C-alpha positions in Angstrom: 0.2 0.1 0.4 1.2 2.9 -0.9 0.0 6.4 -0.1 -0.4 10.0 -1.8 -0.2 13.1 -1.6 -0.5 15.8 -4.5 0.6 19.4 -3.6 -0.1 21.3 -7.1 -3.5 22.5 -5.5 -2.5 24.2 -2.7 1.2 25.1 -3.5 0.7 28.6 -2.2 -1.2 27.8 1.2 1.5 27.5 4.2 -1.0 25.9 6.9 -2.9 24.6 4.6 0.4 22.5 3.3 1.5 21.8 6.9 -1.9 20.3 7.8 -2.2 18.4 5.0 1.3 16.6 5.8 -0.3 15.5 8.7 -2.5 14.2 7.5 -0.7 12.2 5.5 2.0 10.7 8.3 -1.0 10.2 10.3 -2.8 8.0 8.1 -0.1 6.4 7.0 0.9 5.1 11.4 -3.0 4.5 11.1 -2.9 2.9 8.3 0.6 1.3 8.8 1.6 2.5 5.2 5.1 1.2 4.1 6.0 3.9 1.7 4.2 7.8 0.9 4.8 9.4 -2.2 4.8 13.3 -1.7 4.1 15.5 -5.1 5.8 19.2 -4.5 6.0 19.8 -8.1 9.0 20.9 -9.8 8.8 24.8 -10.0 10.9 27.0 -7.8 11.8 24.2 -5.0 10.7 26.4 -2.7 7.2 24.0 -2.2 9.8 20.6 -2.0 12.2 22.6 0.9 8.8 23.4 2.8 8.0 18.7 2.7 12.0 18.9 3.6 11.9 20.9 6.7 8.6 19.8 7.8 9.6 16.6 7.4 13.3 17.2 9.5 10.9 18.5 12.7 11.6 16.4 15.6 8.3 14.8 16.4 7.4 13.8 12.7 11.1 12.9 11.8 10.7 9.9 15.2 7.5 8.5 13.0 9.2 7.3 9.9 12.2 6.0 8.7 14.0 7.7 6.3 13.4 9.7 3.5 13.9 10.0 -0.2 14.1 12.3 -3.1 13.5 11.3 -6.3 16.3 11.2 -8.1 14.2 10.6 -11.8 11.4 13.1 -10.7 13.3 16.6 -9.0 8.9 16.6 -8.1 8.6 14.1 -6.0 9.7 12.9 -2.3 9.2 9.7 -1.2 8.4 9.1 2.7 9.5 5.4 4.0 7.8 3.3 6.9 9.1 0.3 8.6 6.6 -1.2 11.0 7.6 -4.6 13.2 
C-alpha cells in the first residue's frame, strides 16, 4: 500500500500544506503504510524545501524511517516507514 499526496492545488497556502502533510503522515501511521509519495511539483523548489523542513521536525522525524528524493523526478519525495 502506498499513500499519495499531491500538493499542486494548495501550493501557496502554508498552513494548509502543513495540515495536509500531517494528515498523510498520521494516515500512514494508522494504516501502517510502508510508503508515502509526496508530490510538491518541480517549480522553483520552494514547496519541496517546505516539505523537507516539515519532515525534518523532531516529532515528525520520529514517525518514519527515511526520506528519499526521487532521482528521476525532482518534483517527488518518498517517505519510507518501517513497521515491526
